[in-house]
py3Dmol code that shows the C-alpha trace and the ligand (Angstrom):
import py3Dmol

protein = """\
ATOM      1  CA  MET A   1       0.000   0.000   0.000  1.00  0.00           C
ATOM      2  CA  ASN A   2       1.245   3.536  -0.777  1.00  0.00           C
ATOM      3  CA  LYS A   3       2.285   5.664   2.194  1.00  0.00           C
ATOM      4  CA  LEU A   4      -0.718   7.729   3.307  1.00  0.00           C
ATOM      5  CA  GLU A   5      -0.053  11.389   3.991  1.00  0.00           C
ATOM      6  CA  GLU A   6      -2.464  12.577   6.692  1.00  0.00           C
ATOM      7  CA  THR A   7      -2.513  16.177   5.521  1.00  0.00           C
ATOM      8  CA  GLU A   8      -3.384  15.007   1.983  1.00  0.00           C
ATOM      9  CA  ILE A   9      -6.417  13.205   3.442  1.00  0.00           C
ATOM     10  CA  SER A  10      -7.462  16.473   5.116  1.00  0.00           C
ATOM     11  CA  LYS A  11      -6.893  18.483   1.919  1.00  0.00           C
ATOM     12  CA  THR A  12      -9.063  16.028  -0.056  1.00  0.00           C
ATOM     13  CA  ILE A  13     -11.962  16.579   2.352  1.00  0.00           C
ATOM     14  CA  LEU A  14     -11.530  20.354   2.423  1.00  0.00           C
ATOM     15  CA  CYS A  15     -11.260  20.776  -1.362  1.00  0.00           C
ATOM     16  CA  THR A  16     -14.164  18.523  -2.310  1.00  0.00           C
ATOM     17  CA  TYR A  17     -16.489  19.796   0.380  1.00  0.00           C
ATOM     18  CA  HIS A  18     -15.873  23.481  -0.274  1.00  0.00           C
ATOM     19  CA  GLU A  19     -16.082  23.100  -4.055  1.00  0.00           C
ATOM     20  CA  ARG A  20     -19.509  21.458  -3.621  1.00  0.00           C
ATOM     21  CA  LEU A  21     -20.602  24.058  -1.103  1.00  0.00           C
ATOM     22  CA  LEU A  22     -19.553  26.964  -3.307  1.00  0.00           C
ATOM     23  CA  ASP A  23     -21.388  25.436  -6.258  1.00  0.00           C
ATOM     24  CA  ARG A  24     -24.612  25.183  -4.180  1.00  0.00           C
ATOM     25  CA  ILE A  25     -24.669  28.620  -2.567  1.00  0.00           C
ATOM     26  CA  VAL A  26     -27.059  29.400  -5.443  1.00  0.00           C
ATOM     27  CA  SER A  27     -29.458  26.598  -6.472  1.00  0.00           C
ATOM     28  CA  ASP A  28     -32.744  26.339  -8.331  1.00  0.00           C
ATOM     29  CA  VAL A  29     -34.460  24.729  -5.342  1.00  0.00           C
ATOM     30  CA  LEU A  30     -33.446  24.406  -1.684  1.00  0.00           C
ATOM     31  CA  ILE A  31     -35.109  21.650   0.306  1.00  0.00           C
ATOM     32  CA  VAL A  32     -34.854  22.051   4.055  1.00  0.00           C
ATOM     33  CA  GLY A  33     -35.006  18.675   5.802  1.00  0.00           C
ATOM     34  CA  ALA A  34     -33.891  15.307   4.443  1.00  0.00           C
ATOM     35  CA  GLY A  35     -36.810  13.206   5.693  1.00  0.00           C
ATOM     36  CA  PRO A  36     -38.991  11.073   3.394  1.00  0.00           C
ATOM     37  CA  SER A  37     -40.860  14.015   1.825  1.00  0.00           C
ATOM     38  CA  GLY A  38     -37.720  16.113   1.291  1.00  0.00           C
ATOM     39  CA  MET A  39     -35.711  13.277  -0.226  1.00  0.00           C
ATOM     40  CA  MET A  40     -38.542  12.201  -2.526  1.00  0.00           C
ATOM     41  CA  ALA A  41     -38.962  15.804  -3.692  1.00  0.00           C
ATOM     42  CA  ALA A  42     -35.199  15.992  -4.315  1.00  0.00           C
ATOM     43  CA  ILE A  43     -35.220  12.810  -6.420  1.00  0.00           C
ATOM     44  CA  HIS A  44     -38.035  14.055  -8.671  1.00  0.00           C
ATOM     45  CA  LEU A  45     -36.653  17.582  -9.077  1.00  0.00           C
ATOM     46  CA  ALA A  46     -33.116  16.384  -9.791  1.00  0.00           C
ATOM     47  CA  ARG A  47     -34.407  13.966 -12.434  1.00  0.00           C
ATOM     48  CA  GLU A  48     -36.026  16.962 -14.180  1.00  0.00           C
ATOM     49  CA  GLY A  49     -32.608  18.604 -14.400  1.00  0.00           C
ATOM     50  CA  VAL A  50     -33.368  21.047 -11.574  1.00  0.00           C
ATOM     51  CA  LYS A  51     -30.357  22.083  -9.475  1.00  0.00           C
ATOM     52  CA  VAL A  52     -31.621  20.941  -6.084  1.00  0.00           C
ATOM     53  CA  THR A  53     -29.868  21.113  -2.732  1.00  0.00           C
ATOM     54  CA  LEU A  54     -30.936  19.417   0.512  1.00  0.00           C
ATOM     55  CA  LEU A  55     -29.995  21.050   3.816  1.00  0.00           C
ATOM     56  CA  GLU A  56     -30.280  18.777   6.868  1.00  0.00           C
ATOM     57  CA  LYS A  57     -29.513  19.760  10.439  1.00  0.00           C
ATOM     58  CA  ARG A  58     -28.752  16.234  11.682  1.00  0.00           C
ATOM     59  CA  LEU A  59     -25.703  14.139  10.841  1.00  0.00           C
ATOM     60  CA  SER A  60     -27.782  11.530   8.985  1.00  0.00           C
ATOM     61  CA  PRO A  61     -30.475  12.000   6.367  1.00  0.00           C
ATOM     62  CA  GLY A  62     -33.749  10.085   6.817  1.00  0.00           C
ATOM     63  CA  GLY A  63     -35.657  12.149   9.393  1.00  0.00           C
ATOM     64  CA  GLY A  64     -38.399  10.151  11.058  1.00  0.00           C
ATOM     65  CA  ILE A  65     -37.920   7.060   8.878  1.00  0.00           C
ATOM     66  CA  TRP A  66     -35.127   5.525  10.981  1.00  0.00           C
ATOM     67  CA  GLY A  67     -37.255   5.038  14.069  1.00  0.00           C
ATOM     68  CA  GLY A  68     -40.286   3.442  12.348  1.00  0.00           C
ATOM     69  CA  GLY A  69     -42.833   3.291  15.164  1.00  0.00           C
ATOM     70  CA  MET A  70     -41.563   3.553  18.753  1.00  0.00           C
ATOM     71  CA  GLY A  71     -38.008   2.843  17.641  1.00  0.00           C
ATOM     72  CA  MET A  72     -38.925  -0.371  15.764  1.00  0.00           C
ATOM     73  CA  SER A  73     -37.232   0.174  12.431  1.00  0.00           C
ATOM     74  CA  GLN A  74     -40.043  -0.971  10.131  1.00  0.00           C
ATOM     75  CA  ALA A  75     -41.827   1.522   7.914  1.00  0.00           C
ATOM     76  CA  VAL A  76     -45.440   0.918   6.923  1.00  0.00           C
ATOM     77  CA  ILE A  77     -46.545   1.949   3.428  1.00  0.00           C
ATOM     78  CA  GLN A  78     -49.987   1.878   1.851  1.00  0.00           C
ATOM     79  CA  GLU A  79     -50.705   0.556  -1.642  1.00  0.00           C
ATOM     80  CA  ASP A  80     -50.905   3.977  -3.367  1.00  0.00           C
ATOM     81  CA  ALA A  81     -47.232   4.645  -2.698  1.00  0.00           C
ATOM     82  CA  LEU A  82     -45.833   1.281  -3.870  1.00  0.00           C
ATOM     83  CA  PRO A  83     -44.867   2.603  -7.347  1.00  0.00           C
ATOM     84  CA  LEU A  84     -42.540   5.064  -5.589  1.00  0.00           C
ATOM     85  CA  LEU A  85     -40.826   2.218  -3.708  1.00  0.00           C
ATOM     86  CA  ASP A  86     -40.476   0.240  -6.943  1.00  0.00           C
ATOM     87  CA  ASP A  87     -39.007   3.309  -8.569  1.00  0.00           C
ATOM     88  CA  VAL A  88     -36.281   3.694  -5.929  1.00  0.00           C
ATOM     89  CA  GLY A  89     -35.686  -0.065  -5.691  1.00  0.00           C
ATOM     90  CA  VAL A  90     -36.762  -0.534  -2.065  1.00  0.00           C
ATOM     91  CA  LYS A  91     -38.267  -3.938  -1.230  1.00  0.00           C
ATOM     92  CA  TYR A  92     -41.542  -4.409   0.654  1.00  0.00           C
ATOM     93  CA  GLU A  93     -43.935  -7.182   1.645  1.00  0.00           C
ATOM     94  CA  LEU A  94     -47.703  -7.310   2.028  1.00  0.00           C
ATOM     95  CA  ARG A  95     -48.473  -7.894   5.714  1.00  0.00           C
ATOM     96  CA  ARG A  96     -52.146  -7.202   6.385  1.00  0.00           C
ATOM     97  CA  ASN A  97     -55.184  -5.275   5.112  1.00  0.00           C
ATOM     98  CA  ASN A  98     -53.397  -3.614   2.187  1.00  0.00           C
ATOM     99  CA  LEU A  99     -50.543  -2.510   4.442  1.00  0.00           C
ATOM    100  CA  TYR A 100     -46.995  -3.177   3.326  1.00  0.00           C
ATOM    101  CA  ALA A 101     -43.883  -3.319   5.506  1.00  0.00           C
ATOM    102  CA  THR A 102     -40.436  -2.192   4.462  1.00  0.00           C
ATOM    103  CA  ASP A 103     -37.154  -2.071   6.326  1.00  0.00           C
ATOM    104  CA  ALA A 104     -36.828   1.512   7.571  1.00  0.00           C
ATOM    105  CA  ILE A 105     -33.057   1.564   7.135  1.00  0.00           C
ATOM    106  CA  GLU A 106     -33.340   0.318   3.541  1.00  0.00           C
ATOM    107  CA  LEU A 107     -35.968   2.992   2.851  1.00  0.00           C
ATOM    108  CA  ALA A 108     -33.888   5.851   4.309  1.00  0.00           C
ATOM    109  CA  ALA A 109     -30.698   4.671   2.614  1.00  0.00           C
ATOM    110  CA  GLY A 110     -32.478   3.961  -0.696  1.00  0.00           C
ATOM    111  CA  LEU A 111     -34.049   7.423  -0.885  1.00  0.00           C
ATOM    112  CA  CYS A 112     -30.768   9.110  -0.015  1.00  0.00           C
ATOM    113  CA  LEU A 113     -28.790   7.116  -2.588  1.00  0.00           C
ATOM    114  CA  LYS A 114     -31.332   7.805  -5.353  1.00  0.00           C
ATOM    115  CA  ALA A 115     -31.393  11.529  -4.555  1.00  0.00           C
ATOM    116  CA  ILE A 116     -27.608  11.756  -4.830  1.00  0.00           C
ATOM    117  CA  GLN A 117     -27.492   9.601  -7.961  1.00  0.00           C
ATOM    118  CA  ALA A 118     -30.151  11.807  -9.577  1.00  0.00           C
ATOM    119  CA  GLY A 119     -27.891  14.834  -9.010  1.00  0.00           C
ATOM    120  CA  ALA A 120     -29.193  16.393  -5.782  1.00  0.00           C
ATOM    121  CA  ALA A 121     -26.533  17.761  -3.446  1.00  0.00           C
ATOM    122  CA  ARG A 122     -26.914  17.111   0.267  1.00  0.00           C
ATOM    123  CA  PHE A 123     -25.296  18.848   3.203  1.00  0.00           C
ATOM    124  CA  ASN A 124     -25.618  17.652   6.782  1.00  0.00           C
ATOM    125  CA  LEU A 125     -25.247  19.603  10.056  1.00  0.00           C
ATOM    126  CA  MET A 126     -26.861  22.612   8.355  1.00  0.00           C
ATOM    127  CA  ALA A 127     -29.468  24.235  10.596  1.00  0.00           C
ATOM    128  CA  VAL A 128     -31.766  26.619   8.751  1.00  0.00           C
ATOM    129  CA  GLU A 129     -32.558  29.392  11.199  1.00  0.00           C
ATOM    130  CA  ASP A 130     -34.109  32.097   9.029  1.00  0.00           C
ATOM    131  CA  VAL A 131     -35.137  33.075   5.484  1.00  0.00           C
ATOM    132  CA  CYS A 132     -34.174  35.882   3.096  1.00  0.00           C
ATOM    133  CA  VAL A 133     -37.149  37.898   1.866  1.00  0.00           C
ATOM    134  CA  HIS A 134     -36.853  40.349  -1.020  1.00  0.00           C
ATOM    135  CA  GLY A 135     -39.893  42.102  -2.492  1.00  0.00           C
ATOM    136  CA  ARG A 136     -42.241  39.880  -0.476  1.00  0.00           C
ATOM    137  CA  ARG A 137     -40.697  36.693  -1.835  1.00  0.00           C
ATOM    138  CA  VAL A 138     -38.548  34.092  -0.085  1.00  0.00           C
ATOM    139  CA  THR A 139     -35.280  34.091  -2.006  1.00  0.00           C
ATOM    140  CA  GLY A 140     -33.117  31.910   0.218  1.00  0.00           C
ATOM    141  CA  VAL A 141     -32.330  30.606   3.680  1.00  0.00           C
ATOM    142  CA  VAL A 142     -30.012  31.608   6.496  1.00  0.00           C
ATOM    143  CA  VAL A 143     -27.941  28.695   7.755  1.00  0.00           C
ATOM    144  CA  ASN A 144     -25.600  27.967  10.605  1.00  0.00           C
ATOM    145  CA  ARG A 145     -23.634  24.848  11.449  1.00  0.00           C
ATOM    146  CA  ALA A 146     -25.985  22.770  13.605  1.00  0.00           C
ATOM    147  CA  THR A 147     -23.291  22.374  16.245  1.00  0.00           C
ATOM    148  CA  ILE A 148     -23.001  26.182  16.496  1.00  0.00           C
ATOM    149  CA  ALA A 149     -26.608  27.367  16.007  1.00  0.00           C
ATOM    150  CA  GLY A 150     -28.029  28.840  19.197  1.00  0.00           C
ATOM    151  CA  LYS A 151     -24.889  27.914  21.161  1.00  0.00           C
ATOM    152  CA  LEU A 152     -22.184  30.344  20.057  1.00  0.00           C
ATOM    153  CA  PRO A 153     -22.306  33.990  18.939  1.00  0.00           C
ATOM    154  CA  VAL A 154     -21.362  33.084  15.338  1.00  0.00           C
ATOM    155  CA  ASP A 155     -23.068  34.614  12.307  1.00  0.00           C
ATOM    156  CA  PRO A 156     -24.727  32.332   9.725  1.00  0.00           C
ATOM    157  CA  ILE A 157     -24.305  32.214   5.926  1.00  0.00           C
ATOM    158  CA  VAL A 158     -26.925  32.368   3.150  1.00  0.00           C
ATOM    159  CA  PHE A 159     -28.024  29.997   0.373  1.00  0.00           C
ATOM    160  CA  SER A 160     -30.325  31.343  -2.333  1.00  0.00           C
ATOM    161  CA  ALA A 161     -32.772  29.682  -4.730  1.00  0.00           C
ATOM    162  CA  LYS A 162     -35.805  30.256  -6.920  1.00  0.00           C
ATOM    163  CA  ALA A 163     -37.893  28.148  -4.535  1.00  0.00           C
ATOM    164  CA  VAL A 164     -37.480  26.896  -0.959  1.00  0.00           C
ATOM    165  CA  VAL A 165     -39.297  23.793   0.298  1.00  0.00           C
ATOM    166  CA  ASP A 166     -39.975  23.435   4.020  1.00  0.00           C
ATOM    167  CA  ALA A 167     -39.748  19.664   4.571  1.00  0.00           C
ATOM    168  CA  THR A 168     -38.767  19.949   8.225  1.00  0.00           C
ATOM    169  CA  GLY A 169     -41.591  17.724   9.488  1.00  0.00           C
ATOM    170  CA  HIS A 170     -43.489  18.521  12.672  1.00  0.00           C
ATOM    171  CA  GLU A 171     -41.364  21.638  13.251  1.00  0.00           C
ATOM    172  CA  ALA A 172     -42.299  23.481  10.012  1.00  0.00           C
ATOM    173  CA  ALA A 173     -39.164  25.414  10.945  1.00  0.00           C
ATOM    174  CA  VAL A 174     -38.966  27.594   7.840  1.00  0.00           C
ATOM    175  CA  VAL A 175     -42.641  28.608   7.895  1.00  0.00           C
ATOM    176  CA  GLU A 176     -42.165  29.390  11.567  1.00  0.00           C
ATOM    177  CA  THR A 177     -39.564  32.084  10.764  1.00  0.00           C
ATOM    178  CA  LEU A 178     -42.210  34.003   8.768  1.00  0.00           C
ATOM    179  CA  GLN A 179     -44.936  33.313  11.280  1.00  0.00           C
ATOM    180  CA  LYS A 180     -43.039  34.802  14.196  1.00  0.00           C
ATOM    181  CA  ARG A 181     -42.666  38.047  12.226  1.00  0.00           C
ATOM    182  CA  ARG A 182     -46.355  38.013  11.243  1.00  0.00           C
ATOM    183  CA  LEU A 183     -45.437  37.985   7.561  1.00  0.00           C
ATOM    184  CA  LEU A 184     -47.899  35.219   6.617  1.00  0.00           C
ATOM    185  CA  THR A 185     -50.950  36.878   5.149  1.00  0.00           C
ATOM    186  CA  ASP A 186     -52.872  33.983   3.559  1.00  0.00           C
ATOM    187  CA  SER A 187     -55.556  33.443   6.218  1.00  0.00           C
ATOM    188  CA  ALA A 188     -55.364  29.623   6.170  1.00  0.00           C
ATOM    189  CA  VAL A 189     -51.616  29.759   6.734  1.00  0.00           C
ATOM    190  CA  ALA A 190     -51.489  32.741   9.077  1.00  0.00           C
ATOM    191  CA  ALA A 191     -53.853  31.051  11.543  1.00  0.00           C
ATOM    192  CA  ARG A 192     -51.186  28.313  12.050  1.00  0.00           C
ATOM    193  CA  PRO A 193     -53.606  26.015  13.867  1.00  0.00           C
ATOM    194  CA  GLY A 194     -50.883  23.372  14.325  1.00  0.00           C
ATOM    195  CA  GLU A 195     -51.312  19.614  13.905  1.00  0.00           C
ATOM    196  CA  GLY A 196     -54.614  17.999  14.779  1.00  0.00           C
ATOM    197  CA  PRO A 197     -54.987  14.744  16.761  1.00  0.00           C
ATOM    198  CA  MET A 198     -54.183  11.448  15.072  1.00  0.00           C
ATOM    199  CA  ASP A 199     -56.298  10.340  12.121  1.00  0.00           C
ATOM    200  CA  ALA A 200     -54.121   8.306   9.765  1.00  0.00           C
ATOM    201  CA  SER A 201     -56.394   8.270   6.683  1.00  0.00           C
ATOM    202  CA  SER A 202     -57.243  11.968   6.751  1.00  0.00           C
ATOM    203  CA  GLY A 203     -53.689  12.980   7.634  1.00  0.00           C
ATOM    204  CA  GLU A 204     -52.159  11.010   4.749  1.00  0.00           C
ATOM    205  CA  ALA A 205     -54.620  12.531   2.267  1.00  0.00           C
ATOM    206  CA  PHE A 206     -54.044  16.018   3.704  1.00  0.00           C
ATOM    207  CA  VAL A 207     -50.252  16.041   3.227  1.00  0.00           C
ATOM    208  CA  ILE A 208     -50.660  15.169  -0.441  1.00  0.00           C
ATOM    209  CA  GLU A 209     -53.606  17.443  -1.304  1.00  0.00           C
ATOM    210  CA  LYS A 210     -52.358  20.494   0.569  1.00  0.00           C
ATOM    211  CA  ALA A 211     -48.666  20.333  -0.345  1.00  0.00           C
ATOM    212  CA  GLY A 212     -47.966  23.645  -2.047  1.00  0.00           C
ATOM    213  CA  GLU A 213     -46.823  27.247  -1.879  1.00  0.00           C
ATOM    214  CA  VAL A 214     -47.692  28.993   1.403  1.00  0.00           C
ATOM    215  CA  PHE A 215     -45.841  32.270   0.789  1.00  0.00           C
ATOM    216  CA  PRO A 216     -44.279  33.480  -2.483  1.00  0.00           C
ATOM    217  CA  GLY A 217     -41.173  31.306  -2.962  1.00  0.00           C
ATOM    218  CA  LEU A 218     -41.878  29.028   0.035  1.00  0.00           C
ATOM    219  CA  TRP A 219     -43.483  25.579  -0.313  1.00  0.00           C
ATOM    220  CA  VAL A 220     -44.436  22.929   2.222  1.00  0.00           C
ATOM    221  CA  ALA A 221     -44.218  19.142   1.889  1.00  0.00           C
ATOM    222  CA  GLY A 222     -44.699  16.204   4.251  1.00  0.00           C
ATOM    223  CA  MET A 223     -45.573  16.701   7.882  1.00  0.00           C
ATOM    224  CA  SER A 224     -44.866  20.416   7.706  1.00  0.00           C
ATOM    225  CA  VAL A 225     -48.072  20.652   5.612  1.00  0.00           C
ATOM    226  CA  CYS A 226     -50.073  19.495   8.656  1.00  0.00           C
ATOM    227  CA  ALA A 227     -48.064  21.649  11.064  1.00  0.00           C
ATOM    228  CA  THR A 228     -48.664  24.700   8.840  1.00  0.00           C
ATOM    229  CA  LEU A 229     -52.264  24.172   7.752  1.00  0.00           C
ATOM    230  CA  GLY A 230     -53.724  22.194  10.634  1.00  0.00           C
ATOM    231  CA  GLY A 231     -54.032  18.662   9.256  1.00  0.00           C
ATOM    232  CA  PRO A 232     -54.229  15.608  11.505  1.00  0.00           C
ATOM    233  CA  ARG A 233     -51.098  13.696  12.519  1.00  0.00           C
ATOM    234  CA  MET A 234     -50.889  10.137  11.251  1.00  0.00           C
ATOM    235  CA  GLY A 235     -48.147   8.269  13.109  1.00  0.00           C
ATOM    236  CA  PRO A 236     -45.755   5.742  11.585  1.00  0.00           C
ATOM    237  CA  ILE A 237     -47.066   5.397   8.032  1.00  0.00           C
ATOM    238  CA  PHE A 238     -44.909   6.854   5.297  1.00  0.00           C
ATOM    239  CA  GLY A 239     -46.664   6.603   1.915  1.00  0.00           C
ATOM    240  CA  GLY A 240     -48.258  10.038   2.268  1.00  0.00           C
ATOM    241  CA  MET A 241     -44.867  11.619   2.971  1.00  0.00           C
ATOM    242  CA  LEU A 242     -43.398  10.109  -0.203  1.00  0.00           C
ATOM    243  CA  LEU A 243     -46.386  11.124  -2.336  1.00  0.00           C
ATOM    244  CA  SER A 244     -46.364  14.625  -0.815  1.00  0.00           C
ATOM    245  CA  GLY A 245     -42.685  15.019  -1.757  1.00  0.00           C
ATOM    246  CA  LYS A 246     -43.402  13.928  -5.326  1.00  0.00           C
ATOM    247  CA  ARG A 247     -46.381  16.295  -5.514  1.00  0.00           C
ATOM    248  CA  VAL A 248     -44.425  19.307  -4.312  1.00  0.00           C
ATOM    249  CA  ALA A 249     -41.640  18.499  -6.789  1.00  0.00           C
ATOM    250  CA  GLU A 250     -44.143  18.609  -9.665  1.00  0.00           C
ATOM    251  CA  LEU A 251     -45.621  21.909  -8.455  1.00  0.00           C
ATOM    252  CA  VAL A 252     -42.246  23.559  -7.863  1.00  0.00           C
ATOM    253  CA  ALA A 253     -40.800  22.350 -11.189  1.00  0.00           C
ATOM    254  CA  SER A 254     -43.796  23.777 -13.023  1.00  0.00           C
ATOM    255  CA  ALA A 255     -43.672  27.088 -11.096  1.00  0.00           C
ATOM    256  CA  ILE A 256     -39.985  27.734 -11.687  1.00  0.00           C
ATOM    257  CA  SER A 257     -40.157  26.780 -15.347  1.00  0.00           C
ATOM    258  CA  HIS A 258     -43.109  29.144 -15.902  1.00  0.00           C
ATOM    259  CA  ALA A 259     -41.459  31.976 -13.987  1.00  0.00           C
ATOM    260  CA  GLY A 260     -38.470  31.703 -16.367  1.00  0.00           C
ATOM    261  CA  ASP A 261     -36.622  34.977 -16.754  1.00  0.00           C
ATOM    262  CA  LYS A 262     -38.111  36.593 -13.656  1.00  0.00           C
ATOM    263  CA  MET A 263     -36.072  34.234 -11.462  1.00  0.00           C
ATOM    264  CA  PRO A 264     -32.404  34.754 -10.501  1.00  0.00           C
ATOM    265  CA  GLU A 265     -29.901  32.481 -12.304  1.00  0.00           C
ATOM    266  CA  SER A 266     -28.401  29.660 -10.241  1.00  0.00           C
TER     267      SER A 266
END
"""
ligand_1 = """\
36
LIG
O -39.526 14.644 10.324
P -39.195 14.234 8.945
O -39.034 12.783 8.650
O -40.267 14.957 7.975
P -41.277 14.424 6.850
O -40.579 14.227 5.582
O -41.751 13.003 7.386
C -42.448 12.865 8.588
C -42.279 11.443 9.080
O -40.937 11.102 9.242
C -42.991 11.157 10.396
C -44.425 11.051 10.229
C -44.929 9.996 9.320
O -46.171 9.706 9.686
O -45.163 11.769 10.820
O -42.669 12.139 11.354
O -42.395 15.361 6.889
O -37.847 14.939 8.474
C -37.638 16.319 8.695
C -36.153 16.579 8.637
O -35.948 17.978 8.726
C -34.819 18.223 9.546
C -34.894 17.120 10.624
O -33.626 16.910 11.223
C -35.387 15.929 9.818
O -34.332 15.152 9.309
N -34.917 19.578 10.071
C -35.813 20.034 10.989
N -35.595 21.339 11.231
C -34.544 21.725 10.453
C -34.114 20.588 9.707
C -33.837 22.949 10.255
N -34.179 24.053 10.919
N -32.799 22.976 9.396
C -32.448 21.843 8.708
N -33.086 20.645 8.865
"""
view = py3Dmol.view(width=600, height=400)
view.addModel(protein, "pdb")
view.setStyle({"model": 0}, {"cartoon": {"style": "trace"}})
view.addModel(ligand_1, "xyz")
view.setStyle({"model": 1}, {"stick": {}})
view.zoomTo()
view.show()
C-alpha cells in the first residue's frame, strides 16, 4: 500500500467539500429537511434537471424514517405509494389489510442514494434558522452549522434559490420564521392552527392534497403541511410523505419553469 499522507487526506476533504458548497450557494431549489418528503422531492426535481440542494440539520439524512414506530425500524406503506418504492428499488412485503412493511433503514438509505445519484446535493449539520425575503418573496435561507446554532455567537451564511421547500416535518421550521414576524398573510396559513390529533387516513390525504406554496417562494411538503395548515397527525405510516414530496416536486418544477426569466440564475 502507498504511504498515506495525513494532511493530503485532510486536503481532499476540504477541497471537495468546499467546491460542492460553493457550487450550491445558489441553487434552483433548496429543500430544508432530508426526511422522506424532502428526499422524494429531491429525487423528482433532480431527475427533471433542476439544481436541487438538501440542507439537513442532523448528521444523517432520513428524518423520522429511521425510528419506524416507537423505535422499531419498520416503515409501513400503503398501496398507493408502492410505485414510488419500486421506482427507488426498495423492497416491501404485504403484511395485512393492504398494508406493506419495508425495512426503515433500507428505505432511508435507498431514498438518499437515489437523490444523490439523480444529481441532488446534500449537506448535513446545516441548521436553517431564518429566510431571506426580497420584495415579499422568499429568495433563500439563512444557515448555521448545527453544532453552532443557538450555542455560540457566530453569524450564519446564506443559500439562495428560486424556490425553498420546508420539509422539516413537525417543526415546520422555515414557515415558523415568517410566522413569528407576522409575515404570513394567507388566512389559512397565518392562523397556524398546528397539527390535529391522530387520524391516519385523513392525515395522509391532507399532506398530499395540501402540499404547495404557502408564501411566495416558500413551499411545504410532508408533515410540515399538517403543522402549517392544521391537518391531523398520522403516526408511523410513510406513503403520504413520499407522495407529498413527489407532488411538491411537480408543483415547484412547473412554477420555476413558468417563472423563467423573472427568477435569478443559479
Ligand atoms: O420529520 P421528517 O421525517 O419529515 P417528513 O418528511 O416526514 C415525517 C415522518 O418522518 C414522520 C411522520 C410519518 O407519519 O409523521 O414524522 O415530513 O424529516 C424532517 C427533517 O428535517 C430536519 C430534521 O432533522 C429531519 O431530518 N430539520 C428540521 N428542522 C430543520 C431541519 C432545520 N431548521 N434545518 C435543517 N433541517
